[in-house]
NULO-532807 format. One record per residue: residue in one letter; residue number from 1; z, y, x of N, C-alpha, C, CB in turn. Coordinates in nm, 2 decimals, padded with zeros to 4 digits. Atoms other than C-alpha are relative to their C-alpha. Glycine has a CB too. Layout:
% residues N
 type seq    n_Z    n_Y    n_X   ca_Z   ca_Y   ca_X    c_Z    c_Y    c_X   cb_Z   cb_Y   cb_X
    A NUM      Z      Y      X      Z      Y      X      Z      Y      X      Z      Y      X
...
***
This chain:
% residues 211
 type seq    n_Z    n_Y    n_X   ca_Z   ca_Y   ca_X    c_Z    c_Y    c_X   cb_Z   cb_Y   cb_X
    M   1 -00.05  00.13 -00.04 -00.01  02.75 -00.78  00.13  00.02  00.07 -00.11 -00.06  00.10
    S   2 -00.13 -00.01 -00.06  00.35  02.69 -00.69  00.00 -00.06  00.14  00.10 -00.08 -00.08
    L   3 -00.01  00.05 -00.14  00.46  02.62 -00.33  00.01 -00.15  00.00  00.13  00.06  00.06
    G   4  00.00  00.15  00.00  00.54  02.26 -00.42 -00.13 -00.06 -00.03  00.10 -00.05 -00.11
    N   5  00.13  00.05  00.03  00.20  02.20 -00.57 -00.10  00.02  00.12 -00.06  00.06 -00.13
    W   6  00.08 -00.03 -00.12  00.03  02.37 -00.27  00.03 -00.10  00.11  00.03  00.14  00.05
    Y   7 -00.03  00.10 -00.11  00.22  02.14 -00.03 -00.05 -00.14 -00.04  00.16 -00.01  00.01
    E   8  00.04  00.14  00.04  00.14  01.82 -00.23 -00.16 -00.01  00.01  00.05 -00.03 -00.14
    E   9  00.15  00.01  00.01 -00.23  01.91 -00.26 -00.07  00.04  00.13 -00.05  00.10 -00.10
    T  10  00.06 -00.04 -00.12 -00.29  02.06  00.08  00.06 -00.06  00.13  00.01  00.15  00.01
    V  11 -00.07  00.04 -00.12 -00.03  01.97  00.34  00.02 -00.16  00.01  00.13  00.07  00.02
    L  12 -00.04  00.14  00.01  00.08  01.62  00.23 -00.12 -00.09  00.03  00.06 -00.03 -00.13
    P  13  00.11  00.09 -00.03 -00.27  01.46  00.23 -00.03  00.00  00.15 -00.12  00.05 -00.08
    K  14  00.03  00.00 -00.14 -00.32  01.57  00.59  00.11 -00.08  00.08  00.00  00.15  00.05
    L  15 -00.11  00.08 -00.06  00.02  01.42  00.69 -00.02 -00.15 -00.02  00.14  00.04 -00.05
    I  16  00.03  00.14  00.03 -00.07  01.10  00.52 -00.12 -00.05  00.08 -00.02 -00.02 -00.15
    G  17  00.12  00.04 -00.08 -00.41  01.09  00.68  00.03 -00.02  00.15 -00.11  00.11 -00.02
    F  18 -00.04  00.01 -00.14 -00.26  01.15  01.02  00.07 -00.13  00.03  00.08  00.12  00.05
    G  19 -00.08  00.12 -00.03 -00.01  00.87  00.99 -00.07 -00.13 -00.04  00.13  00.00 -00.08
    C  20  00.06  00.13  00.05 -00.21  00.61  00.78 -00.13 -00.03  00.07 -00.02  00.01 -00.15
    G  21  00.13  00.02 -00.06 -00.53  00.66  00.98  00.01 -00.02  00.15 -00.09  00.11 -00.03
    S  22 -00.02  00.01 -00.14 -00.38  00.61  01.33 -00.06 -00.13  00.05  00.15  00.01  00.04
    D  23  00.06  00.12 -00.06 -00.53  00.35  01.57  00.10 -00.12 -00.02 -00.03  00.02  00.15
    E  24 -00.10  00.10  00.01 -00.20  00.15  01.56  00.01 -00.06 -00.14  00.14  00.05  00.05
    V  25  00.00  00.05  00.14 -00.20  00.13  01.18 -00.13 -00.07 -00.03  00.02  00.12 -00.09
    T  26  00.13  00.06  00.03 -00.57  00.05  01.17 -00.01 -00.14  00.05 -00.11  00.08  00.05
    E  27  00.00  00.13 -00.06 -00.52 -00.25  01.40  00.07 -00.10 -00.09  00.06  00.00  00.14
    L  28 -00.07  00.09  00.09 -00.27 -00.40  01.15 -00.08 -00.02 -00.13  00.14  00.06 -00.03
    R  29  00.09  00.02  00.12 -00.50 -00.33  00.86 -00.10 -00.10  00.02 -00.06  00.14 -00.04
    R  30  00.11  00.10 -00.03 -00.76 -00.54  01.03  00.05 -00.15 -00.01 -00.05  00.02  00.15
    E  31 -00.06  00.13  00.01 -00.52 -00.84  01.01  00.02 -00.04 -00.15  00.13 -00.01  00.07
    V  32 -00.03  00.03  00.14 -00.48 -00.81  00.63 -00.12  00.03 -00.09  00.11  00.09 -00.04
    V  33  00.11 -00.04  00.10 -00.77 -00.63  00.45 -00.12 -00.09  00.00 -00.04  00.14  00.03
    P  34  00.12  00.09  00.00 -01.06 -00.86  00.56  00.03 -00.13 -00.08 -00.04 -00.03  00.13
    L  35 -00.04  00.13  00.07 -00.87 -01.15  00.38 -00.04  00.01 -00.15  00.14 -00.03  00.02
    A  36  00.03 -00.03  00.14 -00.96 -00.99  00.04 -00.13 -00.07 -00.04  00.00  00.15 -00.03
    Q  37  00.12  00.06  00.05 -01.21 -01.18 -00.17  00.00  00.00 -00.16 -00.01 -00.14  00.05
    G  38  00.01  00.01  00.15 -01.34 -01.21 -00.53  00.01  00.14 -00.06  00.10 -00.09 -00.06
    K  39 -00.03 -00.12  00.06 -01.23 -00.94 -00.77  00.12  00.06  00.06  00.01 -00.01 -00.16
    V  40 -00.10 -00.06 -00.08 -01.02 -00.70 -00.57  00.05  00.13 -00.06 -00.05  00.03  00.15
    F  41 -00.06 -00.13  00.04 -00.77 -00.43 -00.67  00.09  00.05  00.11  00.09 -00.03 -00.13
    E  42 -00.08 -00.06 -00.10 -00.62 -00.19 -00.43  00.09  00.11 -00.06 -00.09  00.06  00.12
    I  43 -00.09 -00.10  00.04 -00.31  00.01 -00.51  00.03  00.10  00.11  00.14 -00.06 -00.05
    G  44 -00.01 -00.10 -00.10 -00.27  00.34 -00.33 -00.12  00.01  00.09  00.12 -00.03  00.09
    C  45  00.12  00.00 -00.07 -00.63  00.35 -00.24 -00.05  00.13  00.05 -00.11 -00.06 -00.08
    G  46  00.04 -00.14 -00.03 -00.64  00.73 -00.19 -00.02  00.01  00.15  00.11  00.09 -00.04
    G  47  00.04 -00.01 -00.14 -00.80  00.83  00.14 -00.10 -00.10  00.05  00.13 -00.01  00.08
    G  48  00.10  00.10 -00.03 -01.01  00.52  00.15  00.01 -00.07  00.14 -00.13  00.06 -00.01
    F  49 -00.02  00.05 -00.14 -00.85  00.40  00.48 -00.04 -00.15  00.02  00.14  00.01  00.04
    N  50  00.03  00.14 -00.01 -00.92  00.03  00.40 -00.15 -00.03 -00.02  00.08 -00.08 -00.09
    Q  51  00.13  00.03  00.05 -01.28  00.06  00.28 -00.09 -00.06  00.11 -00.07  00.13 -00.04
    A  52  00.09  00.06 -00.10 -01.46 -00.01  00.61  00.05 -00.14  00.05  00.00  00.10  00.12
    L  53 -00.06  00.13 -00.05 -01.24 -00.32  00.67 -00.03 -00.11 -00.10  00.15  00.02  00.03
    Y  54  00.03  00.11  00.09 -01.34 -00.51  00.36 -00.12 -00.08  00.04 -00.01  00.06 -00.15
    R  55  00.13  00.08 -00.02 -01.59 -00.80  00.39 -00.08  00.01 -00.13  00.04 -00.15  00.04
    K  56  00.07 -00.03  00.12 -01.84 -00.68  00.14 -00.06 -00.13 -00.06 -00.11  00.10  00.02
    D  57  00.06  00.13  00.06 -02.00 -01.03  00.11  00.10 -00.09 -00.07 -00.07 -00.07  00.12
    A  58 -00.11  00.08  00.06 -01.66 -01.17  00.00  00.05  00.06 -00.13  00.11 -00.02  00.10
    I  59 -00.05 -00.07  00.12 -01.60 -00.91 -00.28 -00.10  00.01 -00.11  00.05  00.14  00.04
    T  60  00.09 -00.01  00.11 -01.76 -00.93 -00.62  00.02  00.13 -00.08  00.01 -00.12 -00.09
    Q  61 -00.04 -00.12  00.07 -01.58 -00.63 -00.77  00.12  00.07  00.06  00.03 -00.03 -00.15
    F  62 -00.11 -00.08 -00.07 -01.35 -00.35 -00.64  00.05  00.10 -00.10 -00.05  00.06  00.13
    A  63 -00.06 -00.11  00.08 -01.11 -00.13 -00.83  00.13  00.05  00.07  00.04 -00.05 -00.15
    G  64 -00.11 -00.06 -00.06 -00.83  00.10 -00.72  00.06  00.11 -00.07 -00.03  00.03  00.14
    I  65 -00.06 -00.12  00.05 -00.58  00.36 -00.82  00.08  00.07  00.10  00.09 -00.04 -00.12
    D  66 -00.09 -00.08 -00.09 -00.38  00.64 -00.65  00.04  00.12 -00.09 -00.08  00.05  00.13
    P  67 -00.05 -00.11  00.09 -00.16  00.91 -00.81 -00.04  00.14  00.06  00.15 -00.01  00.00
    N  68  00.03 -00.13 -00.07 -00.27  01.18 -00.56 -00.15  00.04 -00.02  00.04  00.00  00.14
    A  69  00.14 -00.04  00.02 -00.59  01.35 -00.69 -00.07  00.05  00.12  00.00  00.10 -00.11
    S  70  00.06 -00.06 -00.12 -00.64  01.52 -00.36 -00.06 -00.11  00.10  00.10  00.09  00.07
    L  71  00.04  00.11 -00.09 -00.69  01.18 -00.19 -00.11 -00.08 -00.06  00.12 -00.09  00.03
    L  72  00.09  00.08  00.06 -00.92  01.03 -00.44 -00.15  00.03  00.03  00.01  00.01 -00.15
    D  73  00.13 -00.04 -00.04 -01.23  01.22 -00.34 -00.05 -00.08  00.13 -00.02  00.15  00.02
    A  74  00.03  00.07 -00.13 -01.21  01.07  00.01 -00.02 -00.15 -00.03  00.11  00.02  00.10
    A  75  00.00  00.15  00.03 -01.15  00.72 -00.14 -00.14 -00.03 -00.06  00.11 -00.04 -00.09
    R  76  00.13  00.02  00.06 -01.46  00.75 -00.36 -00.12  00.01  00.10 -00.02  00.09 -00.12
    Q  77  00.11 -00.02 -00.10 -01.68  00.88 -00.08 -00.01 -00.11  00.09  00.03  00.13  00.08
    R  78  00.00  00.12 -00.10 -01.58  00.60  00.16 -00.05 -00.12 -00.07  00.13 -00.02  00.06
    A  79  00.04  00.12  00.07 -01.63  00.34 -00.11 -00.15  00.01 -00.02  00.07 -00.01 -00.14
    Q  80  00.14 -00.01  00.02 -01.98  00.48 -00.18 -00.08 -00.03  00.13 -00.03  00.15 -00.05
    E  81  00.06  00.03 -00.13 -02.06  00.47  00.19 -00.01 -00.15  00.03  00.07  00.07  00.11
    Q  82  00.00  00.15 -00.03 -01.98  00.10  00.20 -00.09 -00.07 -00.10  00.14 -00.05 -00.01
    G  83  00.08  00.06  00.10 -02.19  00.03 -00.11  00.08 -00.09 -00.09 -00.11 -00.08  00.07
    G  84 -00.07  00.09  00.10 -02.11 -00.21 -00.39  00.06  00.07 -00.11  00.10 -00.08  00.07
    E  85 -00.06 -00.05  00.12 -01.94 -00.16 -00.72  00.14  00.04  00.02 -00.02 -00.10 -00.12
    A  86 -00.14 -00.05 -00.02 -01.62  00.05 -00.72  00.05  00.08 -00.12  00.02  00.08  00.13
    E  87 -00.06 -00.07  00.11 -01.40  00.17 -01.00  00.14  00.06  00.05  00.02 -00.08 -00.13
    I  88 -00.12 -00.06 -00.06 -01.14  00.42 -00.86  00.05  00.11 -00.09 -00.03  00.06  00.14
    R  89 -00.06 -00.09  00.10 -00.90  00.60 -01.09  00.12  00.06  00.05  00.03 -00.08 -00.13
    Q  90 -00.13 -00.06 -00.02 -00.61  00.83 -01.08  00.10 -00.07 -00.08  00.01  00.15 -00.02
    G  91 -00.10  00.07  00.07 -00.30  00.64 -01.18  00.12 -00.04  00.08 -00.06 -00.12 -00.07
    V  92 -00.12  00.04 -00.07  00.04  00.50 -01.09  00.02 -00.15 -00.01  00.13  00.07 -00.06
    G  93 -00.02  00.14  00.00  00.15  00.15 -01.00  00.09 -00.06 -00.10  00.05 -00.04  00.14
    E  94 -00.09  00.05  00.10  00.42  00.13 -01.26 -00.07 -00.03 -00.13  00.11  00.11 -00.02
    A  95  00.07  00.02  00.12  00.15  00.13 -01.53 -00.15 -00.02  00.04  00.02  00.11 -00.11
    I  96  00.13  00.02 -00.05 -00.17 -00.02 -01.39 -00.10 -00.02 -00.12 -00.01 -00.12  00.09
    P  97  00.08  00.00  00.12 -00.46  00.03 -01.64 -00.11 -00.11  00.00 -00.07  00.13 -00.01
    F  98  00.09  00.11  00.01 -00.61 -00.32 -01.62  00.07 -00.12 -00.06 -00.05 -00.04  00.15
    A  99 -00.05  00.11  00.08 -00.56 -00.64 -01.82  00.07 -00.10  00.09 -00.11 -00.06 -00.09
    D 100 -00.06  00.11 -00.07 -00.35 -00.94 -01.73 -00.10 -00.09  00.06  00.09 -00.08 -00.10
    G 101  00.09  00.10 -00.07 -00.51 -01.18 -01.48 -00.14  00.05  00.03 -00.01 -00.12 -00.09
    S 102  00.13 -00.05 -00.02 -00.80 -00.95 -01.40 -00.05 -00.02  00.14  00.00  00.15 -00.02
    F 103  00.05  00.00 -00.14 -00.81 -00.99 -01.02  00.04 -00.12  00.08  00.06  00.12  00.07
    D 104 -00.02  00.11 -00.09 -00.83 -01.26 -00.75  00.10  00.05  00.11 -00.13 -00.05  00.06
    T 105 -00.07 -00.06 -00.11 -00.68 -01.03 -00.48  00.05  00.14 -00.03 -00.09  00.00  00.13
    V 106 -00.05 -00.14  00.00 -00.45 -00.73 -00.47  00.03  00.04  00.14  00.13  00.01 -00.09
    V 107 -00.03 -00.05 -00.13 -00.43 -00.52 -00.16  00.10  00.12 -00.01 -00.13  00.05  00.07
    C 108 -00.10 -00.10  00.01 -00.12 -00.31 -00.10  00.04  00.04  00.15  00.13 -00.05 -00.08
    T 109 -00.03 -00.04 -00.14 -00.09 -00.11  00.23  00.07  00.14  00.00 -00.13  00.00  00.09
    Y 110 -00.08 -00.13 -00.01  00.17  00.16  00.29  00.01  00.07 -00.13 -00.06  00.09  00.11
    T 111 -00.01 -00.06  00.14  00.23  00.21 -00.08  00.14 -00.03 -00.06 -00.11 -00.06 -00.08
    L 112 -00.13  00.03  00.06  00.55  00.03 -00.19  00.11  00.09  00.04  00.04 -00.14  00.03
    C 113 -00.10 -00.09 -00.05  00.75  00.28  00.02  00.01  00.12 -00.09 -00.03  00.04  00.14
    S 114  00.00 -00.13  00.07  00.66  00.57 -00.21 -00.01  00.00 -00.15 -00.12  00.08  00.05
    V 115  00.00  00.01  00.14  00.64  00.44 -00.56  00.14  00.03 -00.06 -00.05 -00.14 -00.05
    N 116 -00.13 -00.04  00.06  00.91  00.54 -00.81  00.09 -00.13 -00.02 -00.02  00.07 -00.13
    S 117 -00.07  00.12  00.02  01.00  00.18 -00.90 -00.07 -00.12  00.07  00.02 -00.03 -00.15
    Q 118  00.06  00.11 -00.08  00.92 -00.09 -00.64  00.00 -00.12 -00.09  00.08 -00.02  00.13
    Q 119  00.00  00.12  00.08  01.03 -00.36 -00.88 -00.10  00.00 -00.11  00.14 -00.02 -00.06
    Q 120  00.10 -00.01  00.10  00.81 -00.24 -01.16 -00.14 -00.01  00.05  00.02  00.13 -00.08
    V 121  00.13  00.01 -00.06  00.51 -00.20 -00.94 -00.03 -00.14  00.04 -00.01  00.09  00.12
    L 122  00.03  00.14 -00.04  00.54 -00.55 -00.80 -00.02 -00.09 -00.12  00.12 -00.06  00.08
    S 123  00.02  00.07  00.13  00.57 -00.68 -01.16 -00.14  00.02 -00.05  00.11  00.04 -00.10
    E 124  00.14 -00.03  00.05  00.25 -00.50 -01.25 -00.10 -00.07  00.09 -00.02  00.15  00.00
    L 125  00.10  00.06 -00.09  00.07 -00.63 -00.94 -00.01 -00.15 -00.03  00.04  00.02  00.15
    R 126 -00.01  00.15  00.03  00.18 -00.99 -01.03 -00.08 -00.02 -00.14  00.14 -00.05 -00.01
    R 127  00.06  00.01  00.13  00.06 -00.93 -01.39 -00.15  00.00  00.00  00.05  00.11 -00.09
    I 128  00.14 -00.01  00.00 -00.29 -00.83 -01.31 -00.07 -00.10  00.09 -00.04  00.14  00.05
    L 129  00.06  00.11 -00.08 -00.34 -01.12 -01.07 -00.03 -00.12 -00.08  00.09 -00.03  00.12
    K 130  00.03  00.13  00.06 -00.50 -01.44 -01.18  00.11 -00.10  00.05 -00.14 -00.05  00.03
    P 131 -00.09  00.11 -00.05 -00.28 -01.76 -01.15 -00.04 -00.04  00.14  00.00 -00.12 -00.10
    G 132  00.04  00.04 -00.14 -00.27 -01.84 -00.78 -00.06  00.11  00.08 -00.09 -00.11  00.00
    G 133  00.05 -00.11 -00.07 -00.40 -01.50 -00.69  00.09  00.05  00.11 -00.03  00.12 -00.10
    R 134 -00.07 -00.04 -00.13 -00.30 -01.33 -00.36  00.02  00.15  00.00 -00.08 -00.05  00.12
    L 135 -00.04 -00.14 -00.03 -00.12 -01.01 -00.28  00.00  00.01  00.15  00.14  00.04 -00.06
    L 136  00.01 -00.02 -00.14 -00.22 -00.89  00.07  00.08  00.13  00.03 -00.15  00.01  00.05
    Y 137 -00.09 -00.12 -00.02  00.05 -00.65  00.20  00.02  00.04  00.14  00.14 -00.03 -00.06
    L 138 -00.04 -00.05 -00.13  00.12 -00.43  00.49  00.08  00.12 -00.03 -00.13  00.04  00.09
    E 139 -00.09 -00.10  00.04  00.42 -00.21  00.46  00.10  00.03  00.11  00.08 -00.04 -00.13
    H 140 -00.11 -00.03 -00.09  00.69 -00.03  00.66  00.13 -00.01 -00.09 -00.01  00.14  00.07
    G 141 -00.12  00.02  00.08  01.05 -00.08  00.55  00.13 -00.01  00.08 -00.01 -00.11 -00.09
    K 142 -00.13  00.01 -00.06  01.41 -00.16  00.62  00.00 -00.07  00.13  00.09 -00.06 -00.10
    A 143  00.00  00.06 -00.13  01.47 -00.23  00.98  00.11 -00.11  00.00  00.04  00.11  00.11
    P 144 -00.09  00.11  00.00  01.64 -00.56  01.06  00.12  00.02  00.09 -00.07 -00.13  00.05
    D 145 -00.11 -00.03 -00.10  01.87 -00.41  01.33  00.09  00.11 -00.05 -00.05  00.03  00.14
    P 146 -00.10 -00.10  00.06  02.19 -00.22  01.24 -00.02  00.14  00.04  00.14 -00.04  00.04
    G 147  00.02 -00.13 -00.05  02.12  00.08  01.46 -00.11  00.08 -00.07 -00.03  00.00  00.14
    P 148  00.11 -00.07  00.07  01.78  00.18  01.32  00.02  00.00 -00.15 -00.13 -00.08  00.02
    A 149 -00.03  00.00  00.15  01.89  00.08  00.96  00.10  00.11 -00.03  00.06 -00.14 -00.04
    K 150 -00.09 -00.11  00.02  02.18  00.32  00.99 -00.07  00.14  00.00  00.11  00.00  00.10
    W 151  00.07 -00.12 -00.01  01.95  00.60  01.09 -00.09  00.02 -00.12 -00.07  00.01  00.13
    Q 152  00.09 -00.01  00.11  01.71  00.52  00.81  00.08  00.05 -00.12 -00.06 -00.14 -00.04
    K 153 -00.08 -00.04  00.11  01.99  00.57  00.55  00.03  00.15  00.01  00.12 -00.08 -00.01
    R 154 -00.03 -00.14 -00.02  02.08  00.91  00.71 -00.12  00.09 -00.02  00.05  00.01  00.14
    I 155  00.11 -00.09  00.01  01.73  01.04  00.73 -00.08 -00.01 -00.13 -00.10 -00.04  00.12
    E 156  00.08  00.02  00.12  01.58  00.90  00.41  00.00  00.11 -00.10  00.04 -00.13 -00.06
    P 157  00.00 -00.10  00.10  01.70  01.17  00.17 -00.09  00.12  00.03  00.14  00.05 -00.02
    V 158  00.08 -00.12 -00.04  01.52  01.45  00.36 -00.15 -00.05  00.02  00.05  00.06  00.13
    W 159  00.14  00.06 -00.03  01.22  01.22  00.46 -00.07 -00.01 -00.13  00.02 -00.13  00.07
    K 160  00.06  00.02  00.13  01.15  01.15  00.09 -00.06  00.13 -00.05  00.10 -00.06 -00.10
    K 161  00.04 -00.13  00.05  01.12  01.52  00.01 -00.12  00.05  00.07  00.11  00.10  00.01
    V 162  00.11 -00.05 -00.09  00.88  01.59  00.30 -00.12 -00.09 -00.01  00.05  00.01  00.14
    M 163  00.11  00.09 -00.01  00.67  01.28  00.28 -00.04 -00.07 -00.13  00.04 -00.11  00.10
    G 164  00.05  00.05  00.13  00.59  01.23 -00.09  00.07 -00.12 -00.05 -00.15 -00.03  00.02
    N 165 -00.09  00.11  00.06  00.88  01.01 -00.20  00.00 -00.13  00.09 -00.05 -00.03 -00.14
    C 166  00.00  00.11 -00.09  00.84  00.78  00.10  00.14 -00.04  00.04 -00.09  00.03  00.13
    H 167 -00.13  00.05 -00.03  01.14  00.56  00.14  00.00 -00.08  00.13  00.05 -00.10 -00.11
    L 168  00.00  00.07 -00.14  01.24  00.43  00.49  00.07 -00.13 -00.01  00.08  00.09  00.09
    A 169 -00.09  00.11  00.00  01.49  00.16  00.39 -00.02 -00.10 -00.11  00.14  00.04  00.00
    R 170  00.03  00.10  00.11  01.32 -00.05  00.12 -00.03 -00.14  00.06 -00.11  00.05 -00.09
    E 171  00.04  00.14 -00.04  01.30 -00.43  00.16 -00.15 -00.02 -00.03  00.09 -00.10 -00.08
    V 172  00.14  00.03  00.02  00.95 -00.56  00.20 -00.02 -00.15 -00.05 -00.08  00.03  00.13
    G 173  00.02  00.14  00.03  00.92 -00.94  00.22  00.10 -00.05 -00.11  00.02 -00.08  00.12
    G 174 -00.10  00.04  00.10  01.24 -01.00  00.02 -00.03  00.05 -00.14  00.14  00.05  00.04
    A 175  00.03 -00.06  00.13  01.14 -00.77 -00.26 -00.13 -00.07 -00.06 -00.03  00.15  00.01
    I 176  00.12  00.07  00.05  00.80 -00.94 -00.29  00.03 -00.14 -00.05 -00.11 -00.01  00.11
    R 177 -00.04  00.14  00.05  00.96 -01.29 -00.31  00.07  00.01 -00.13  00.09 -00.06  00.11
    H 178 -00.08 -00.02  00.12  01.20 -01.16 -00.57 -00.09  00.02 -00.12  00.10  00.11  00.02
    A 179  00.09 -00.03  00.11  00.90 -01.05 -00.78 -00.08 -00.12 -00.05 -00.09  00.12  00.04
    G 180  00.07  00.12  00.05  00.77 -01.40 -00.82 -00.12 -00.04  00.09 -00.05  00.02 -00.14
    F 181  00.11  00.04 -00.09  00.55 -01.45 -00.51  00.05 -00.10  00.11 -00.06  00.13  00.07
    E 182 -00.03  00.09 -00.12  00.54 -01.72 -00.24 -00.06  00.07  00.12 -00.06 -00.14 -00.02
    V 183  00.04 -00.09 -00.11  00.53 -01.51  00.08 -00.03 -00.08  00.13  00.11  00.10  00.03
    E 184  00.04  00.06 -00.13  00.34 -01.62  00.39 -00.01  00.11  00.10 -00.13 -00.09 -00.01
    P 185  00.01 -00.11 -00.09  00.42 -01.37  00.66 -00.10 -00.02  00.11  00.14  00.03  00.07
    I 186  00.10  00.00 -00.11  00.15 -01.29  00.92  00.07  00.06  00.12 -00.13  00.08 -00.03
    G 187 -00.07 -00.06 -00.12  00.37 -01.07  01.14  00.10  00.11 -00.04 -00.10  00.06  00.09
    Q 188 -00.10 -00.10  00.02  00.65 -00.82  01.17  00.04  00.06  00.14  00.12 -00.04 -00.08
    K 189 -00.04 -00.06 -00.13  00.74 -00.57  01.45  00.03  00.14 -00.02 -00.12 -00.02  00.10
    Y 190 -00.01 -00.15 -00.01  00.84 -00.22  01.55 -00.12  00.05  00.07  00.13  00.03  00.08
    F 191  00.11 -00.08 -00.07  00.56  00.02  01.64  00.06  00.05  00.13 -00.05  00.11 -00.09
    E 192 -00.04 -00.04 -00.13  00.59  00.10  02.01  00.01  00.15  00.01 -00.09 -00.05  00.11
    K 193  00.01 -00.15 -00.02  00.49  00.47  01.96  00.08  00.07 -00.11 -00.14  00.03 -00.01
    A 194 -00.08 -00.07  00.10  00.73  00.54  01.67  00.15 -00.02  00.02 -00.04 -00.05 -00.14
    P 195 -00.15  00.03 -00.01  01.11  00.58  01.65  00.03 -00.12 -00.09  00.08  00.13 -00.05
    R 196 -00.02  00.13  00.07  01.26  00.26  01.53  00.04  00.02 -00.14  00.12 -00.08  00.07
    W 197 -00.04 -00.02  00.14  01.40  00.41  01.21 -00.13  00.02 -00.08  00.09  00.12 -00.01
    A 198  00.12 -00.02  00.08  01.04  00.48  01.11 -00.11 -00.10  00.03 -00.06  00.14  00.03
    G 199  00.10  00.08 -00.06  00.86  00.20  01.29  00.00 -00.15 -00.04  00.00  00.01  00.14
    W 200 -00.01  00.14  00.03  00.95 -00.14  01.13 -00.12 -00.04 -00.10  00.13 -00.04 -00.06
    M 201  00.12  00.04  00.08  00.63 -00.31  00.99  00.01 -00.15 -00.04 -00.13  00.03  00.08
    E 202  00.01  00.14  00.04  00.58 -00.63  00.79 -00.13 -00.01 -00.07  00.12 -00.04 -00.10
    W 203  00.13  00.03  00.06  00.25 -00.78  00.68 -00.02 -00.15 -00.02 -00.12  00.06  00.08
    G 204  00.02  00.14  00.03  00.13 -01.10  00.52 -00.08 -00.02 -00.13  00.13 -00.07  00.00
    V 205  00.07  00.05  00.13 -00.01 -01.29  00.22  00.11 -00.05 -00.09 -00.10 -00.11  00.03
    A 206 -00.10  00.04  00.10  00.19 -01.34 -00.10 -00.08 -00.06 -00.12  00.09  00.11 -00.05
    R 207  00.08  00.06  00.11  00.06 -01.59 -00.36  00.08  00.00 -00.13 -00.03 -00.15  00.04
    K 208 -00.06 -00.01  00.13  00.14 -01.55 -00.73  00.05 -00.14 -00.04 -00.09  00.05 -00.11
    V 209 -00.05  00.13  00.05  00.37 -01.83 -00.85  00.01  00.00 -00.15  00.14 -00.02  00.07
    G 210 -00.01  00.01  00.14  00.34 -01.95 -01.20 -00.12  00.07 -00.07  00.13  00.05 -00.05
    P 211  00.11 -00.06  00.08  00.12 -01.82 -01.49 -00.01  00.15  00.02  00.02 -00.03 -00.14
***
């Protein structure tokens, strides 16, 4: 096993688990994930961090993908603990293996930052949603203030290499609107316990516009 593969399979999942499973992050997840209903698809479901927050009585079917095989075992285990039907596969958001209009709700938490093509992934999420379907999002991204935004650009090249292609300065709400969604923000803020260049959060509901 190469050093790069060892890092991605052993160290990176632990770093992701530490960051994505923090109390501060979980509190924001509670504002978004329980809104899911009907047939639900979760992109970046590895680790299963959202599983305990879904309202099982509101979900008729659950599916999810994640590119990191090391995180999928935890996702499947947590889904099994919650009960209900779950189809969890290894895959990437740029080519989601489900048909057009398959889902009522798509859940996307801390995933758009690390995909290869944010535009293509958002197009795929829109494609698999039924007309009027909802994208529930919680993401970190480009800071609105010049100081933190400047530091994001400086740090991002190294940060991406260490944190599994995670981008610090990607647009969130604006990118979702551009992809053909009507965005209803729930909230946005800096995390108090994080440096501002890493702590800008946006979350809300985006409704698919058109067919």
